[in-house]
C-alpha positions in Angstrom: -101.7 172.3 58.9 -104.2 169.4 59.1 -106.4 168.9 56.1 -110.1 169.1 57.0 -111.9 165.9 56.7 -115.6 165.1 56.1 -117.2 162.1 57.6 -120.2 160.5 55.8 -122.3 157.4 56.2 -122.7 155.3 53.1 -125.8 153.1 52.8 -125.1 150.1 50.6 -127.6 148.2 48.5 -127.7 145.3 46.1 -124.3 144.7 44.5 -122.5 147.2 46.7 -123.8 145.5 49.8 -122.8 142.1 48.4 -119.3 143.3 47.7 -118.7 144.8 51.1 -120.8 142.3 53.2 -122.3 145.1 55.3 -125.3 147.5 54.9 -123.4 150.7 55.7 -119.9 152.2 55.9 -118.7 155.3 57.8 -115.9 156.9 55.7 -113.7 160.0 55.9 -112.7 162.0 52.9 -110.8 165.3 52.3 -113.0 168.4 52.3 -114.3 169.0 48.8 -114.7 165.4 47.9 -117.5 164.7 45.5 -120.0 161.8 45.3 -118.2 160.6 42.2 -114.9 160.4 44.1 -116.7 158.4 46.9 -117.9 156.0 44.2 -114.4 155.8 42.7 -113.0 154.8 46.1 -115.5 152.0 46.6 -114.8 150.7 43.1 -111.1 150.9 43.7 -111.6 148.8 46.8 -113.8 146.3 45.0 -113.0 146.3 41.3 -115.8 143.9 40.6 -118.2 146.9 40.9 -116.7 148.6 37.9 -119.4 147.4 35.6 -122.0 149.2 37.7 -120.2 152.6 37.6 -122.1 154.1 34.6 -125.6 153.0 35.8 -125.4 153.8 39.5 -127.5 156.8 40.7 -126.6 158.8 43.9 -128.6 160.1 46.8 -127.5 162.4 49.6 -129.8 162.9 52.6 -132.8 161.3 50.8 -132.4 163.5 47.6 -131.2 162.3 44.2 -128.0 164.2 43.4 -125.5 164.6 40.6 -122.1 162.9 40.8 -120.3 166.3 41.2 -122.2 167.0 44.5 -119.7 167.9 47.2 -119.9 165.9 50.4 -120.5 167.5 53.8 -119.8 166.0 57.2 -122.9 164.1 58.4 -124.2 163.4 54.9 -125.9 160.1 54.4 -125.0 158.8 50.9 -126.7 156.0 49.0 -125.5 154.3 45.9 -128.4 153.0 43.9 -127.5 150.4 41.3 -130.2 149.4 38.8 -132.5 146.8 40.4 -134.6 144.2 38.7 -137.2 141.9 40.0 -140.9 141.9 40.7 
């Protein structure tokens, strides 16, 4: 039996964009994956992002969501680190 996968687009901003060098990623995860687990994967791939884990907010399909939100195929996910400037 093949495990069902969800495919999402991840929009990258600020430190996440700097770490990956691109503005978006298309990733696949097992069905039932949460936004938190997506963030964990990005941090595992780029450990320098660890310091942003506790202050990053999440959005799915232009709505702020909690970290335990389950991803669906076609979702557009944004990771929003704190931003400063003016």
